[in-house]
N, C-alpha and C positions, 0 to 999 in steps of 0.2 A: 852254712854250703846255701844257703838261701841269703841271707845278708849280704856272699858274695856274690851272686846273680843280680841280687837289688841295686847293689854299689856299681858292676859291670853295665845292667839297663839305663839305669839312670845317667852314668857317663853320656853315654852315645844319644842315648833319646834326647840328652840339654843341643846336641849340638852335630843327629839327624842330618838336618834343611843348610846347613853351611859345609857341609863335606866336602862336598864335591869344588867347589868354591872356593876352603880354602885351600888344598892342595890340587890345583889345576894342570900342573905338569906332571903328577908321578904317570900316566897314560905308560909311555915307551918303559919305562922302566917294568910294569907289571911285564906288557907285555914280549919285553928279552925271560922275568922272570917264568914267564909260564913257557915262554923256547924251551930250557935250564932243562924243564921238569920233563923233556921226550915225550912225548906226548905224541898219541897216533893213532888214524881215523878210528873210529869204531869207539874206541877205549869211552872206563868209568870215568870216570874223573867228581871230587865235591873240589869247593871251594870253601873252603871250616870257618865261621869269623868273616862270610862273606861281604858282611857290612851294605853300604849301597851299590856294591856290584860291579866294580874299576877291573875285576879278572872276570868277568864272567863271558864278554865279546871275546876275549883269546883266548881264555878257554876253550869257547866253543867253535870259532876257527880250529883249532890243533886239532880236536876230536870231531870235527867232521859233521854233517847231519844225522849220520848214523850211530855219533856217539852219547853219547849220556852226563848232561853240564849238573850238577847238584848247587844249590848255594844256600847254608846253612848261616844266621844267626840265630840272635839270644836277643835283639832287639826288636819290638815291630817297629819302630819311628825306622830301624836303618834301611831292613829291608821296602815299607814302604815308602820309600826313598828312592831304592833299586827300579822299586814299579816304577814312581814317576820319571825316571828316566829313561824306560824301555825295555834296562835289563833282565825284566822278566822273561822275553823270548829268547833268550839267549839262556837258561836253566831254566827248572823246574826251584821255587826256593821255598827254603823248606825251617819254619819259625821254630828253633829245638835247641837244647843246651849241645856241644859239641862232643860232652861230655858223657851226651846218653844218646845218641843218636839212630831213630829211628828206622838201621839201613841193614841189609840182613849182612855175618859173619863173609870177608874174604869175598863180597861182590864188585870191588872199584879198584880199579887200575893203579888210582893215586888220588893224592891229597895234596892239593893248593894251599895257605896260608897266609894270610898277612898281614901282617904285628898280631896275630893273637897270641902266641904263648905266655907273654906280658900280662894276657888280662885272664889269664887262668885260674881260676880259684889256685888246684892241686892239679901242676903241672903234668907231672910223673898220671896220673888218671887221667888227664883229656888225652896224651899222645898215648896212654895204651888202647882208648879209647876207638883215635885213627889206627891205630895200626892193627887195630879187631875187622874194621869194613872194609880193612886191606889186601888181597890176598898177597900172598907169599912171591917179593921179586916184585912190589910196586912202589910205587915215592912215594915219596913227601917231598916237597918245597915251606921251605918257612924264608919264610920272605919281609923286608919294611924295604919301604921304599929309596933311604937313606940307611948311614950305619951306624951304630951305635953311639960314637963319638959324635958327632952329628947332629941324633935327636936328642941325647943328652943334653948338650948346649942350646937347642931349641927348644929344651926343659927345664931352662937355666938349674941342671942339677948335672954333676961330675960324673966323669965313667968309675965304674965302680970294681972291680974283680967278683965278687958277687952278684952280680950281673949271668944273668939267666942263657942267656944268648950268648954271654961269653964261650970260647970256648972249651977251655975246661972244666965248665959246668956243665955246657948243651950236650955235647961226647957222650958221657956216661950218662946224665938223662935219659938219652933216647936211648940209650944199647939197653938201658932194663926197661926200660917200653916199648922192647920191639921191635926199634931199626936201627941200625948198621949207615956211620954222616960217611958219606960218600966226599962231599966239596964244601969248603968254607970260607966265604970272602965277605969281608967288614971291615967296605973303606966309602969314604962321606957318601960317595951315591948310590950303595945298595948294602944289603945287609943282606946272604940266600947261603940258610943251610940246608944242604938237600942230603936224605937220604932212602934206605933200601930195607921193606921193612924182609925184618929174618923168618926164617923157615921155621 
């Protein structure tokens, strides 16, 4: 596990400073995905694997000043980039592994996770931990600003059926981790799977 964590940290640390400039047009996709999470004024939400914090402003806008927004990431350089961009004004930032969150059980209303699942060394364990911190009936959004096929093409690879985000793989993975998938969209312009925490 420590080697996996180190690999993830090294991968993102090397890219943190230029991350936002590499993907400057993703803002509207983040805002739209946050809207589909159905947050309300006063809700408590976690951005799991928040990176440079591109979802933090729309999450803050959704829950308002009385809500709580947490941003958790494993890579110090990504959180430092979030601070440089001023996004720490919208959330409390936590340097932590999302598979071992320093958050009370059932204390959150929702989790937003952009691009996270592909970087979890043990996806089931990570999703179970996200379920632990969310109240029964709370929501999860697994998001990416482009779909699986477009992402594979960008990375110079082919999409395969064993992709963790393929619906036939993701649905049972979520179910076995305490979530029930309620919606699944995979198109060139976005990937968004929504789930509800089972009781």
